C-alpha beads as a LAMMPS data file, in Angstrom:
LAMMPS data file: protein, C-alpha beads

142 atoms
141 bonds

1 atom types
1 bond types

-500.0 500.0 xlo xhi
-500.0 500.0 ylo yhi
-500.0 500.0 zlo zhi

Masses

1 110.0

Atoms # bond

1 1 1 346.573 -252.633 -294.285
2 1 1 343.511 -250.823 -295.659
3 1 1 339.959 -251.039 -294.326
4 1 1 337.269 -250.848 -297.004
5 1 1 333.613 -250.442 -296.021
6 1 1 330.484 -250.977 -298.091
7 1 1 327.061 -249.876 -296.851
8 1 1 323.617 -251.248 -297.734
9 1 1 320.120 -250.701 -296.341
10 1 1 317.269 -253.131 -295.853
11 1 1 313.892 -253.135 -294.145
12 1 1 312.670 -255.923 -291.895
13 1 1 310.347 -256.585 -288.990
14 1 1 310.928 -258.557 -285.814
15 1 1 309.638 -259.226 -282.331
16 1 1 311.598 -259.506 -279.122
17 1 1 310.072 -262.475 -277.335
18 1 1 311.452 -265.162 -275.051
19 1 1 309.145 -268.201 -274.999
20 1 1 310.491 -269.106 -271.549
21 1 1 309.124 -265.856 -270.090
22 1 1 305.548 -265.192 -269.074
23 1 1 303.616 -262.571 -271.025
24 1 1 304.205 -260.149 -268.152
25 1 1 307.941 -260.841 -268.052
26 1 1 308.255 -260.429 -271.841
27 1 1 306.457 -257.093 -271.604
28 1 1 308.593 -255.968 -268.666
29 1 1 311.892 -256.906 -270.340
30 1 1 311.143 -255.991 -273.960
31 1 1 308.376 -253.367 -273.670
32 1 1 306.874 -252.266 -276.971
33 1 1 309.416 -254.442 -278.829
34 1 1 307.319 -257.413 -277.641
35 1 1 304.325 -256.345 -279.761
36 1 1 302.719 -259.658 -280.863
37 1 1 302.556 -258.447 -284.462
38 1 1 306.175 -257.287 -284.485
39 1 1 307.572 -253.939 -285.542
40 1 1 309.898 -252.821 -288.305
41 1 1 313.174 -251.047 -288.882
42 1 1 315.098 -249.621 -291.780
43 1 1 318.467 -251.209 -291.059
44 1 1 321.803 -249.890 -292.311
45 1 1 324.567 -252.448 -292.634
46 1 1 328.243 -251.553 -292.935
47 1 1 330.629 -254.347 -293.878
48 1 1 334.341 -253.661 -293.509
49 1 1 336.999 -255.794 -295.195
50 1 1 340.683 -255.499 -294.292
51 1 1 343.573 -256.198 -296.613
52 1 1 346.337 -254.910 -298.781
53 1 1 345.427 -253.329 -302.105
54 1 1 346.301 -255.502 -305.080
55 1 1 349.314 -253.955 -306.862
56 1 1 347.643 -254.412 -310.256
57 1 1 344.052 -253.289 -309.513
58 1 1 344.669 -251.078 -306.470
59 1 1 341.707 -252.738 -304.732
60 1 1 341.490 -254.743 -301.515
61 1 1 338.763 -256.825 -303.152
62 1 1 336.487 -256.823 -306.154
63 1 1 333.748 -254.356 -305.167
64 1 1 331.296 -255.904 -307.631
65 1 1 331.800 -259.282 -305.979
66 1 1 331.232 -257.782 -302.520
67 1 1 328.031 -256.141 -303.738
68 1 1 326.833 -259.491 -305.139
69 1 1 327.654 -261.270 -301.856
70 1 1 325.686 -258.680 -299.858
71 1 1 322.739 -258.955 -302.251
72 1 1 322.672 -262.757 -302.050
73 1 1 323.493 -263.304 -298.382
74 1 1 321.728 -260.334 -296.754
75 1 1 319.244 -258.620 -299.055
76 1 1 317.623 -261.732 -300.502
77 1 1 317.498 -263.323 -297.052
78 1 1 316.389 -260.380 -294.865
79 1 1 314.985 -257.466 -296.874
80 1 1 311.218 -257.074 -296.344
81 1 1 311.117 -260.189 -294.152
82 1 1 309.870 -260.930 -290.650
83 1 1 313.153 -261.981 -289.071
84 1 1 311.539 -264.234 -286.451
85 1 1 309.764 -266.401 -289.013
86 1 1 311.436 -266.033 -292.401
87 1 1 315.180 -266.184 -291.681
88 1 1 316.204 -269.729 -290.718
89 1 1 319.591 -268.552 -289.401
90 1 1 317.763 -266.614 -286.676
91 1 1 315.539 -269.527 -285.616
92 1 1 315.529 -269.951 -281.848
93 1 1 317.141 -266.545 -281.267
94 1 1 315.679 -263.224 -280.239
95 1 1 316.431 -261.078 -283.316
96 1 1 318.154 -258.250 -281.496
97 1 1 320.535 -255.985 -283.356
98 1 1 323.378 -257.916 -281.715
99 1 1 322.143 -261.340 -282.837
100 1 1 321.369 -260.157 -286.365
101 1 1 324.901 -258.719 -286.665
102 1 1 326.379 -262.084 -285.573
103 1 1 324.259 -263.985 -288.072
104 1 1 325.330 -261.627 -290.855
105 1 1 328.974 -262.167 -289.844
106 1 1 328.477 -265.942 -290.113
107 1 1 326.882 -265.563 -293.533
108 1 1 329.560 -263.263 -294.948
109 1 1 332.831 -264.498 -293.494
110 1 1 333.146 -267.701 -295.578
111 1 1 332.088 -265.868 -298.754
112 1 1 334.715 -263.109 -298.622
113 1 1 337.795 -264.627 -300.215
114 1 1 339.809 -261.469 -300.968
115 1 1 340.910 -259.626 -297.853
116 1 1 339.444 -260.568 -294.502
117 1 1 336.122 -259.636 -292.954
118 1 1 337.009 -257.089 -290.282
119 1 1 333.728 -255.704 -288.991
120 1 1 329.982 -255.955 -289.404
121 1 1 328.156 -252.890 -288.110
122 1 1 324.363 -253.013 -288.101
123 1 1 322.311 -249.907 -287.367
124 1 1 318.803 -250.626 -286.126
125 1 1 318.134 -246.896 -285.946
126 1 1 320.318 -243.794 -286.378
127 1 1 321.279 -243.868 -282.689
128 1 1 321.617 -247.634 -282.100
129 1 1 324.036 -250.073 -283.703
130 1 1 325.883 -253.299 -282.941
131 1 1 329.422 -254.139 -284.040
132 1 1 330.598 -257.683 -284.629
133 1 1 334.303 -258.325 -285.077
134 1 1 334.480 -262.079 -284.745
135 1 1 332.238 -264.983 -283.895
136 1 1 333.006 -267.749 -281.431
137 1 1 330.748 -270.573 -282.594
138 1 1 330.877 -270.554 -286.380
139 1 1 327.574 -271.223 -288.063
140 1 1 325.475 -271.342 -284.923
141 1 1 325.045 -267.645 -284.246
142 1 1 325.976 -268.249 -280.610

Bonds

1 1 1 2
2 1 2 3
3 1 3 4
4 1 4 5
5 1 5 6
6 1 6 7
7 1 7 8
8 1 8 9
9 1 9 10
10 1 10 11
11 1 11 12
12 1 12 13
13 1 13 14
14 1 14 15
15 1 15 16
16 1 16 17
17 1 17 18
18 1 18 19
19 1 19 20
20 1 20 21
21 1 21 22
22 1 22 23
23 1 23 24
24 1 24 25
25 1 25 26
26 1 26 27
27 1 27 28
28 1 28 29
29 1 29 30
30 1 30 31
31 1 31 32
32 1 32 33
33 1 33 34
34 1 34 35
35 1 35 36
36 1 36 37
37 1 37 38
38 1 38 39
39 1 39 40
40 1 40 41
41 1 41 42
42 1 42 43
43 1 43 44
44 1 44 45
45 1 45 46
46 1 46 47
47 1 47 48
48 1 48 49
49 1 49 50
50 1 50 51
51 1 51 52
52 1 52 53
53 1 53 54
54 1 54 55
55 1 55 56
56 1 56 57
57 1 57 58
58 1 58 59
59 1 59 60
60 1 60 61
61 1 61 62
62 1 62 63
63 1 63 64
64 1 64 65
65 1 65 66
66 1 66 67
67 1 67 68
68 1 68 69
69 1 69 70
70 1 70 71
71 1 71 72
72 1 72 73
73 1 73 74
74 1 74 75
75 1 75 76
76 1 76 77
77 1 77 78
78 1 78 79
79 1 79 80
80 1 80 81
81 1 81 82
82 1 82 83
83 1 83 84
84 1 84 85
85 1 85 86
86 1 86 87
87 1 87 88
88 1 88 89
89 1 89 90
90 1 90 91
91 1 91 92
92 1 92 93
93 1 93 94
94 1 94 95
95 1 95 96
96 1 96 97
97 1 97 98
98 1 98 99
99 1 99 100
100 1 100 101
101 1 101 102
102 1 102 103
103 1 103 104
104 1 104 105
105 1 105 106
106 1 106 107
107 1 107 108
108 1 108 109
109 1 109 110
110 1 110 111
111 1 111 112
112 1 112 113
113 1 113 114
114 1 114 115
115 1 115 116
116 1 116 117
117 1 117 118
118 1 118 119
119 1 119 120
120 1 120 121
121 1 121 122
122 1 122 123
123 1 123 124
124 1 124 125
125 1 125 126
126 1 126 127
127 1 127 128
128 1 128 129
129 1 129 130
130 1 130 131
131 1 131 132
132 1 132 133
133 1 133 134
134 1 134 135
135 1 135 136
136 1 136 137
137 1 137 138
138 1 138 139
139 1 139 140
140 1 140 141
141 1 141 142
């Protein structure tokens, strides 16, 4: 088995806020990430697909197709967006790095037909990332 990883970058803003918390509790739990106007990140996404290289092409999957999937499912949906308000798949969730990684997994897994989605790694900053290897409740992000 071979693991093949493609990396893309996108920029987005978000706010950590739990509507069930008081303003004080939100500030205590989320600190500056609870800024009412949100804050932004330059995210780096690594998508790893596992499989056996095709004996004819030598590739685990068509890299052009993977690039098109990432453009359609991630970039068009999340790049230069406010994740709380403009990404329906994140509705009702706090858009933490962990939750965004799960949503991306849900978006990509059914679209990757050559090989198998192995890992989604989302960097929120150079020293913070979340890995998603599988998702329990398909399509719900939970």
